[in-house]
Structures are given as structure tokens and as C-alpha cells.
RODO-2510 file (C-alpha; in nm, 4 decimals, decimal comma):
residues 421
     n   res          X          Y          Z
     1     m     7,9613     0,7781     3,2445
     2     a     8,0395     0,7665     2,8847
     3     d     7,7768     0,9428     2,6594
     4     s     7,7594     0,5953     2,4845
     5     v     7,6338     0,3763     2,7770
     6     q     7,4315     0,6396     2,9660
     7     p     7,1414     0,5716     2,7308
     8     a     7,1238     0,2232     2,7989
     9     v     7,1409     0,2792     3,2026
    10     d     6,8820     0,5381     3,1691
    11     f     6,6381     0,2578     2,9972
    12     l     6,7195    -0,0009     3,2141
    13     a     6,6601     0,2369     3,5432
    14     r     6,3311     0,3595     3,4004
    15     a     6,2380    -0,0525     3,3564
    16     l     6,3489    -0,0966     3,7417
    17     s     6,1327     0,2175     3,8762
    18     i     5,8550     0,0882     3,6691
    19     l     5,8685    -0,2591     3,8577
    20     l     5,8810    -0,1038     4,1846
    21     l     5,6051     0,1633     4,1327
    22     a     5,3891    -0,1319     4,0083
    23     l     5,4781    -0,3481     4,3136
    24     l     5,4254    -0,0208     4,5676
    25     p     5,2071     0,2753     4,3504
    26     a     5,1858     0,4686     4,6728
    27     n     5,5281     0,4375     4,8075
    28     a     5,8012     0,3422     4,5807
    29     p     6,0032     0,6544     4,4683
    30     l     5,8433     0,8517     4,1330
    31     a     6,1900     0,8940     3,9943
    32     l     6,5707     0,7451     4,0353
    33     r     6,8171     0,9945     4,1104
    34     e     7,1330     0,9876     3,8537
    35     p     7,3878     0,8676     4,1194
    36     a     7,1261     0,5583     4,1812
    37     q     7,0461     0,4641     3,8274
    38     p     7,3690     0,2618     3,7558
    39     l     7,2775     0,0389     4,0665
    40     a     6,9106     0,0400     3,9378
    41     a     7,0273    -0,0936     3,5363
    42     a     7,1993    -0,3854     3,7417
    43     a     6,8939    -0,4889     3,9546
    44     f     6,6974    -0,4855     3,6486
    45     v     6,9503    -0,6898     3,4573
    46     a     6,9858    -0,9305     3,7554
    47     f     6,5630    -0,9651     3,7672
    48     v     6,5947    -1,0432     3,3811
    49     v     6,8252    -1,3394     3,4464
    50     v     6,6373    -1,4506     3,7572
    51     s     6,2965    -1,4426     3,5615
    52     a     6,4477    -1,6421     3,2746
    53     i     6,5819    -1,9106     3,5130
    54     a     6,2725    -1,9332     3,7027
    55     a     6,0137    -1,9299     3,3934
    56     r     6,2973    -2,2233     3,2404
    57     v     6,2254    -2,4346     3,5698
    58     l     5,8721    -2,3541     3,6053
    59     a     5,7744    -2,4123     3,1964
    60     r     5,6844    -2,7469     3,2537
    61     r     5,5176    -2,8154     3,5675
    62     a     5,3928    -2,4543     3,5953
    63     p     5,3085    -2,3090     3,2283
    64     v     5,1095    -1,9855     3,3623
    65     p     5,3566    -1,8813     3,6482
    66     a     5,6437    -1,8961     3,3647
    67     a     5,4584    -1,7052     3,1184
    68     l     5,3186    -1,4478     3,3246
    69     v     5,7210    -1,4002     3,4793
    70     i     5,8502    -1,3525     3,1237
    71     a     5,5443    -1,1411     3,0532
    72     t     5,6266    -0,8897     3,3500
    73     a     5,9891    -0,8418     3,2608
    74     l     5,8934    -0,7698     2,8839
    75     a     5,6370    -0,5232     3,0199
    76     a     5,8842    -0,3204     3,2099
    77     a     6,0923    -0,3225     2,9189
    78     i     5,8340    -0,1596     2,7008
    79     g     5,6793     0,0793     2,9363
    80     a     6,0818     0,1993     3,0061
    81     a     6,0390     0,2866     2,6153
    82     l     5,6720     0,3890     2,6097
    83     y     5,7725     0,6167     2,8727
    84     e     6,0681     0,7980     2,7771
    85     g     6,1321     1,1251     2,8257
    86     d     5,8653     1,3720     2,7636
    87     r     5,6305     1,1208     2,6216
    88     g     5,4762     1,0900     2,9784
    89     p     5,5888     1,0550     3,3545
    90     l     5,6814     0,7378     3,4036
    91     a     5,4323     0,6620     3,6758
    92     r     5,1813     0,6390     3,4192
    93     a     5,2375     0,2719     3,3361
    94     v     5,1052     0,1610     3,7217
    95     f     4,7700     0,1320     3,5758
    96     w     4,8712    -0,1623     3,3480
    97     m     5,1637    -0,2588     3,5488
    98     t     5,0458    -0,3039     3,8808
    99     p     4,7385    -0,5775     3,7525
   100     l     5,0295    -0,7747     3,5743
   101     v     5,2672    -0,7788     3,8808
   102     w     5,0698    -0,9064     4,1294
   103     a     4,8799    -1,1325     3,8838
   104     t     5,2309    -1,2762     3,8644
   105     v     5,2693    -1,3011     4,2182
   106     g     4,9305    -1,4351     4,2622
   107     a     5,0437    -1,7151     3,9809
   108     l     5,4081    -1,7560     4,2046
   109     v     5,1562    -1,8289     4,5013
   110     a     4,8997    -2,0206     4,3727
   111     w     5,1126    -2,2759     4,1931
   112     p     5,5084    -2,3469     4,2988
   113     l     5,4545    -2,1861     4,6869
   114     l     5,1205    -2,3527     4,7293
   115     d     5,3253    -2,7213     4,6180
   116     a     5,6300    -2,6299     4,8492
   117     l     5,4253    -2,5831     5,1679
   118     g     5,2328    -2,9169     5,0847
   119     l     4,8889    -2,7580     5,0431
   120     t     4,8224    -2,9249     4,7154
   121     g     4,8473    -3,2930     4,6125
   122     g     4,5203    -3,3972     4,6707
   123     e     4,1974    -3,4440     4,3767
   124     r     4,2774    -3,2507     4,1229
   125     s     3,9754    -3,0295     4,1533
   126     k     4,0342    -2,9529     4,4663
   127     n     4,4279    -2,8203     4,3817
   128     k     4,2354    -2,6244     4,0920
   129     k     4,0025    -2,4445     4,3653
   130     a     4,3146    -2,3867     4,6097
   131     r     4,5043    -2,2186     4,3154
   132     a     4,2407    -2,0305     4,2354
   133     a     4,1331    -1,9078     4,5817
   134     a     4,4854    -1,7957     4,5916
   135     f     4,5489    -1,6432     4,2646
   136     v     4,2614    -1,3900     4,3204
   137     v     4,3228    -1,3075     4,7279
   138     v     4,6746    -1,2333     4,5831
   139     l     4,5273    -1,0175     4,2649
   140     a     4,2797    -0,8402     4,4553
   141     i     4,5835    -0,6491     4,6091
   142     a     4,6173    -0,4659     4,2834
   143     p     4,3415    -0,2502     4,2847
   144     a     4,3309    -0,1694     4,6294
   145     l     4,7214    -0,0289     4,5753
   146     l     4,5978     0,1698     4,3044
   147     y     4,3186     0,2900     4,5009
   148     a     4,5395     0,3733     4,7863
   149     a     4,7634     0,5334     4,5444
   150     r     4,4844     0,7450     4,3565
   151     a     4,6025     1,0928     4,4973
   152     r     4,9717     1,0508     4,3666
   153     i     4,9167     0,9084     4,0399
   154     a     4,5894     1,1014     3,9499
   155     s     4,7181     1,3466     3,6785
   156     r     5,0368     1,4005     3,4828
   157     t     5,0652     1,7435     3,6453
   158     t     5,0782     1,5741     4,0160
   159     i     5,2989     1,3221     3,9062
   160     w     5,5615     1,5256     3,7289
   161     q     5,5386     1,7888     4,0152
   162     a     5,6192     1,4779     4,2740
   163     v     5,9102     1,3788     4,0281
   164     l     6,0555     1,7633     4,0342
   165     a     6,0154     1,7497     4,4023
   166     a     6,2467     1,4586     4,4466
   167     d     6,4950     1,5343     4,1370
   168     a     6,4858     1,9083     4,0772
   169     g     6,7282     1,8325     3,7830
   170     n     6,4645     1,5687     3,6210
   171     e     6,4564     1,7731     3,2568
   172     p     6,1049     1,6204     3,1410
   173     a     5,9578     1,6674     3,4805
   174     a     6,1137     2,0657     3,5288
   175     l     6,0067     2,1184     3,1438
   176     f     5,6459     2,0076     3,2111
   177     v     5,5976     2,2242     3,5409
   178     a     5,7504     2,5166     3,4041
   179     t     5,5132     2,5279     3,0872
   180     a     5,2436     2,4304     3,3399
   181     k     5,3142     2,7350     3,5393
   182     t     5,3956     2,9830     3,2440
   183     r     5,0254     2,8752     3,0917
   184     d     4,8498     2,9589     3,4613
   185     g     5,0398     3,3127     3,4804
   186     d     5,2781     3,2291     3,6979
   187     r     5,5713     3,3066     3,4707
   188     l     5,8246     3,3564     3,7618
   189     g     5,7661     2,9974     3,9011
   190     g     5,8098     2,8676     3,5669
   191     h     6,1370     3,0437     3,5487
   192     a     6,2284     2,9277     3,8824
   193     v     6,1670     2,5740     3,8424
   194     l     6,3798     2,5684     3,4997
   195     l     6,7013     2,7643     3,7186
   196     a     6,6792     2,4995     4,0166
   197     c     6,6764     2,2252     3,7190
   198     a     6,9749     2,4125     3,5521
   199     r     7,1686     2,3956     3,8840
   200     a     7,1024     2,0533     3,9735
   201     r     7,1899     1,9365     3,6238
   202     p     7,4298     2,1461     3,4303
   203     t     7,4145     1,8981     3,1435
   204     a     7,0062     1,8965     3,1161
   205     c     7,0655     2,1376     2,8229
   206     r     6,6856     2,1907     2,7603
   207     c     6,6813     2,3052     3,0943
   208     a     6,9320     2,5473     3,0557
   209     d     6,8478     2,6815     2,7229
   210     r     6,4474     2,7548     2,8323
   211     e     6,5850     2,9070     3,1716
   212     i     6,8417     3,1706     2,9745
   213     e     6,5526     3,2524     2,7289
   214     e     6,3210     3,2840     3,0193
   215     a     6,5741     3,5041     3,1789
   216     l     6,6453     3,7512     2,9347
   217     d     6,2961     3,7976     2,8599
   218     l     6,2333     3,8716     3,2436
   219     g     6,5275     4,0772     3,3068
   220     r     6,6965     3,8365     3,5125
   221     y     7,0209     3,9127     3,3074
   222     d     7,2637     3,7824     3,6264
   223     d     7,0684     3,4208     3,6021
   224     a     7,1252     3,3543     3,2525
   225     i     7,4834     3,4889     3,2491
   226     a     7,5112     3,2293     3,5541
   227     t     7,3463     2,9704     3,3369
   228     l     7,5923     3,0270     3,0437
   229     d     7,8582     2,9612     3,2064
   230     a     7,7349     2,6291     3,4043
   231     s     7,6427     2,4914     3,0724
   232     p     7,8986     2,6077     2,8356
   233     a     7,8559     2,2776     2,5948
   234     c     7,4617     2,3310     2,5387
   235     e     7,4660     2,6224     2,3167
   236     p     7,6445     2,6444     1,9665
   237     a     7,8763     2,9295     1,9710
   238     p     7,7224     3,2256     1,8016
   239     r     7,3806     3,1065     1,9892
   240     e     7,5952     3,1507     2,3114
   241     k     7,7520     3,4728     2,2292
   242     g     7,4174     3,6230     2,1127
   243     m     7,2564     3,5299     2,4695
   244     r     7,5719     3,6507     2,6389
   245     a     7,5794     3,9959     2,4629
   246     e     7,2067     4,0275     2,5139
   247     a     7,2351     3,9446     2,8715
   248     l     7,5098     4,2374     2,8880
   249     s     7,3043     4,4965     2,7289
   250     g     7,0341     4,4448     2,9593
   251     q     7,3154     4,5373     3,2490
   252     s     7,4201     4,8757     3,0650
   253     r     7,7332     4,7005     2,9468
   254     g     7,6713     4,8302     2,6062
   255     a     8,0431     4,8431     2,4747
   256     d     8,1033     4,4937     2,5680
   257     a     7,7586     4,3657     2,4993
   258     l     7,7848     4,5265     2,1317
   259     a     8,1533     4,3731     2,0955
   260     l     8,0241     3,9985     2,1476
   261     a     7,7037     4,0576     1,9509
   262     t     7,9325     4,1839     1,6660
   263     d     8,1355     3,8723     1,7036
   264     a     7,8442     3,6489     1,6962
   265     l     7,7002     3,8188     1,4063
   266     k     8,0157     3,7441     1,1842
   267     h     7,9608     3,3961     1,1975
   268     d     7,5617     3,3885     1,2087
   269     p     7,4150     3,7091     1,0917
   270     k     7,0524     3,5862     1,1784
   271     e     7,1310     3,5310     1,5239
   272     r     6,8486     3,7153     1,7220
   273     h     6,9950     3,7500     2,0614
   274     a     7,2950     3,9214     1,9227
   275     l     7,0379     4,1336     1,6937
   276     l     6,8664     4,2455     2,0294
   277     a     7,1876     4,2888     2,1979
   278     s     7,3160     4,5199     1,9038
   279     a     6,9968     4,6980     1,8787
   280     r     6,9617     4,7890     2,2870
   281     s     7,3148     4,8399     2,3262
   282     l     7,3039     5,1445     2,0094
   283     y     6,9544     5,2557     2,1717
   284     l     7,1275     5,2993     2,4625
   285     a     7,3774     5,5087     2,3341
   286     g     7,1669     5,7354     2,1407
   287     a     7,2367     5,6092     1,7909
   288     l     6,8730     5,5586     1,6818
   289     g     6,9328     5,4883     1,3359
   290     p     7,1215     5,1752     1,3664
   291     a     6,9746     5,0487     1,6754
   292     k     6,6021     5,0608     1,4443
   293     t     6,7795     4,8535     1,1896
   294     y     6,8849     4,5898     1,4673
   295     a     6,5635     4,5835     1,6033
   296     q     6,3660     4,5476     1,2957
   297     d     6,5833     4,2470     1,2090
   298     a     6,5605     4,0988     1,5626
   299     v     6,1574     4,0956     1,5020
   300     a     6,2205     3,9549     1,1918
   301     e     6,3861     3,7012     1,3082
   302     g     6,1710     3,6072     1,5968
   303     r     6,3054     3,7288     1,9065
   304     g     5,9522     3,7974     2,0312
   305     a     5,7881     4,0304     2,2455
   306     i     6,0980     4,1827     2,3717
   307     a     6,2551     4,3015     2,0357
   308     n     5,8909     4,4648     1,9439
   309     l     5,8974     4,6468     2,2501
   310     l     6,2889     4,7537     2,1702
   311     l     6,1626     4,8283     1,8507
   312     g     5,8540     5,0506     1,9346
   313     l     6,1050     5,2544     2,2142
   314     v     6,3024     5,3688     1,9226
   315     l     6,0631     5,4680     1,7151
   316     f     5,8814     5,6850     2,0300
   317     a     6,2598     5,8117     2,0455
   318     e     6,2297     5,9235     1,6689
   319     n     5,8992     6,0607     1,7567
   320     d     5,6990     5,8203     1,5288
   321     l     5,4335     5,7579     1,7414
   322     a     5,2260     5,5876     1,5042
   323     g     5,4933     5,3233     1,4384
   324     a     5,5665     5,3082     1,8144
   325     a     5,2178     5,2263     1,8994
   326     a     5,1927     4,9719     1,6531
   327     q     5,4303     4,8005     1,8036
   328     f     5,3387     4,8237     2,1752
   329     s     4,9708     4,6651     2,0165
   330     e     5,1157     4,3664     1,8289
   331     v     5,2760     4,2499     2,1849
   332     l     4,9708     4,3125     2,3810
   333     a     4,7238     4,1199     2,0890
   334     k     4,9514     3,8052     2,1771
   335     d     4,9882     3,8874     2,5310
   336     p     4,7014     4,1006     2,7064
   337     l     4,8613     4,1169     3,0638
   338     n     5,2144     4,2434     2,9238
   339     v     5,2970     4,5174     3,1758
   340     a     5,5779     4,6801     2,9770
   341     a     5,3699     4,7224     2,6241
   342     t     5,0259     4,8331     2,8573
   343     f     5,3074     5,0744     2,9791
   344     d     5,4394     5,2218     2,6712
   345     l     5,1312     5,2345     2,4642
   346     a     5,0041     5,4850     2,7997
   347     l     5,3559     5,6639     2,7360
   348     v     5,2263     5,7112     2,3433
   349     a     4,8666     5,8316     2,4231
   350     h     5,0086     6,0722     2,7060
   351     k     5,2711     6,1977     2,4374
   352     n     4,9706     6,2308     2,2021
   353     n     4,7763     6,4222     2,4625
   354     r     4,4864     6,1655     2,4658
   355     n     4,4795     6,2156     2,8699
   356     r     4,2038     6,0037     2,9405
   357     e     4,3481     5,7470     2,7357
   358     a     4,6976     5,7750     2,9034
   359     r     4,5595     5,7820     3,2454
   360     e     4,3453     5,4606     3,2038
   361     g     4,6633     5,2947     3,0457
   362     y     4,8844     5,3907     3,3666
   363     l     4,5807     5,2881     3,5749
   364     r     4,5831     4,9608     3,4295
   365     t     4,9503     4,9221     3,4460
   366     l     4,9256     4,9525     3,8302
   367     t     4,6707     4,6846     3,8200
   368     l     4,9131     4,4471     3,6505
   369     d     5,2314     4,6078     3,8871
   370     p     5,0988     4,7529     4,1524
   371     k     5,4579     4,8627     4,2164
   372     n     5,5577     5,0269     3,8950
   373     a     5,6831     5,3553     3,9711
   374     d     5,7039     5,4914     3,6230
   375     a     5,3659     5,4213     3,5700
   376     r     5,2651     5,6277     3,9363
   377     y     5,5216     5,9377     3,8684
   378     n     5,3792     5,9615     3,5197
   379     l     4,9993     5,9777     3,6932
   380     a     5,1254     6,1917     3,9186
   381     i     5,2301     6,4558     3,6679
   382     l     4,9572     6,3776     3,4096
   383     t     4,6786     6,4802     3,6694
   384     h     4,9182     6,7579     3,7877
   385     e     4,9121     6,8795     3,4417
   386     n     4,5336     6,8844     3,3786
   387     g     4,4798     7,0569     3,7256
   388     f     4,3557     6,7935     3,9507
   389     d     4,6607     6,8122     4,2123
   390     d     4,4710     6,6109     4,4803
   391     e     4,4875     6,3029     4,2796
   392     s     4,8220     6,3757     4,1794
   393     s     4,9331     6,4485     4,5296
   394     h     4,7528     6,0989     4,6054
   395     h     4,9724     5,9020     4,3205
   396     l     5,3051     6,0942     4,4596
   397     d     5,2078     5,9451     4,8262
   398     e     5,1849     5,5929     4,6985
   399     l     5,5404     5,6781     4,4469
   400     s     5,6931     5,7645     4,8169
   401     r     5,5448     5,4430     4,9679
   402     i     5,6588     5,1995     4,7152
   403     a     5,9672     5,3912     4,5991
   404     p     6,0989     5,5947     4,8831
   405     a     6,4440     5,6911     4,7304
   406     d     6,3357     5,7793     4,3767
   407     p     6,4694     6,1084     4,3010
   408     r     6,1718     6,2277     4,1094
   409     i     5,9739     6,2909     4,4356
   410     a     6,1027     6,6005     4,5620
   411     p     6,0739     6,8019     4,2563
   412     l     5,7613     6,7079     4,2417
   413     r     5,6361     6,7632     4,5804
   414     r     5,7531     7,1285     4,5238
   415     a     5,5740     7,1564     4,2271
   416     l     5,2501     7,0214     4,3857
   417     k     5,3068     7,2677     4,6557
   418     p     5,0832     7,5601     4,6716
   419     k     5,2319     7,8831     4,6319
   420     a     5,2290     8,1371     4,9201
   421     p     4,9834     8,4481     4,8376
***
């Protein structure tokens, strides 16, 4: 569908959704899938036309229903504008739309329907009582429906999760739920939501952008490249090249990454992903001086914790242990549960012969990530170096359990084997 028409279709489809939800808040769909939106938009236009005709017909002999019919159509349109995008899940409109919709239904029952059935036409006072009774009975349906739907519409999170279950490509829902999961410590779960959104709707560029950023931070480089391939129109050229270069550098494809990053930096010298890709590629190639320069620039341009960690590793390789510790500590100050920074800080302590601090750091790493093979191996080495071979054997056994194919196991086991007298 043409880009110029799609916003209007979205708006009209949301307005119809509000009407459906107000009629049946416990059962109506919380989100309309994209293929159904044109039909829903046409249905709302038809509703507005019919409402206008009905209001004109009823204006003289039944002004209350006429006014309520027009108010309902206007309220649906206002709700569609009010709850657009991230401003809130559409279903939040049911709290004020449901009473209005059922008041309109009640008025239509109490005036035209009673007249059509011949249930009015006597004394004026009796007519008023009959209409009032019918109106109240129908209006009482609204609170009953809201009560029945309470679990479904209790909170924004509940609604967004239900929307996402029906439509994985709903961008506002995916962004909200992913943010909530990340805030609660489930970063992998948040990434999975973004990945599903980007796959379900490649035009959902905010999902794609967030998914790529999260994938790069989490080391899920295949996912990042797949999303870049599936959403080519979402990223400006230098940023797309920088992101792709960073993913390639994470896959140890240094030459390809460096070439792509260099091209990106020609067009935007401050592209943070390209800076990080250059730093990582050069670090892996052993070019520590240029790697440090690029890593410092990546930190300065706000690439985040991953840039601080890489700069710390470069400084560690240059034996600048104080500088490395400062970078790792900066990451932990913002994210105390960061596994890589916890391990790297323990590594600095180990190198400085602060054995107790190193041991505590490795153990904390294993608390955060019980399957961290490097922390387990370093604990085995550290305790062996300090004469605690029983503890060293324990850590070696644990390493064998979590990473049985690790090539470091056999040499260390030989070192721990008691020598023949």
C-alpha cells in the first residue's frame, strides 16, 4: 500500500478497533493484523456514514440517541489519535468508550426501538419511565463487561503482551515488552521479542534497529546480519555498514570488517559501530596502538559498555592494568551484573597477584554465569598456583562437566596429577 495512504488506513482501523473493544472488551481482538486493516478502515468509514444518516433521521423525534451516535463516532476517532503508536495500548480506551458505546445502544433501544415495537405511545410520564428503564438496563451492561475484561485490560503491560501474542510484528507492543523484559533482567527475552517483530514485519524499522543493537551487544552476530539483510531500507548507509562491520568483526572476519568499517568512516568519521569494528579487528590482529585509538573513539562516541570492555582488553594487553581496571569498573558502575566486566576485573586482579580478590571475582562471574568456562579454568589455575590442588581439582571437574571438549582440560589435569615418588 502507498506510504501516503497507510497512515490514514492505520488511523481508521484503530478507530474501528476501539468500537469493537468497547462493545466486547473481553472478546474483541486487541490488535488488527495488517492484512485486515484496509477492510477495517472501510468498515469505520461506513459506520461514520450510517451514523450521520441515523443522526439526521433521529434529530427531531429522538435528539438524545442522535447526539450519542455522533459522539460515539467522534470519540472513536479521538481515541484512535490519542492512543497512536507508543502513547498507549489502544485497549486503554475501553474505560471511557465502553460506557459511551453502551449508552448509545441504550438510547437507541429506549427511543426508536421501543417506538417501533409499539411499546410507547401512551401517557407522557409512562413513556419517560419506559424509556428510562430500558436505557438504564442496557447501560448497566457496560460495567459488567468491564468487570469481565478486568484481567485483560488491567495494565499496559498485560495489554501489550496480549497484542504481541496476536501480532508479533506490532512495533509499539514489541518495543514496550522488550524494554520491560530488559528492565527485569531478561535481556535475552527482550531480544527475542525484537527479533520476532523484525522478522514478522521487516518495515518495522524501530524493531529492526533495536534488535541489531541488542544482537551486537549480546554477541548474536548472525541475527544482526540477518536483520540487516531483511530490512535494507531501515538504516542510513554509513550506519548500516558500521553495524554490519561490527557483526563481521565479532565473527572474527577481520579483513572484511575492517574494509567495510573504513568505507563507513569515510562518509561518517564518528560512526560508532564502524569505530568499534575497526578497534576489534585491529586488536585481534595484534595492532594494539591503532586498536586503542579506535576503541577510545568508540567510547567517546557512546558505543557503550562493549566499547569500554574492548578498550579495557587493549589496555590489558599493553600491560596498562590500572587503565584496564578503570574501563571494567566503569561498566560495572552502570551494570553491576555485567558478566564480561566482572570476569575481566578478576583477570586484572589475578595479573596483579591479588589472589583473594581474583578468586572472589571469578566466583562472582560463575554466580552470574554458571557455565562460564574461562572463569572456571582460571579458578583452577589460580588455586593450583597457590597450592590448593583439591579445590583446583574441583574446578577442573566442573570445567569438564560444562565444557568437556575444552582443550585446556588435559594439560591441567596432568599438572594436577601427583608425581610418582
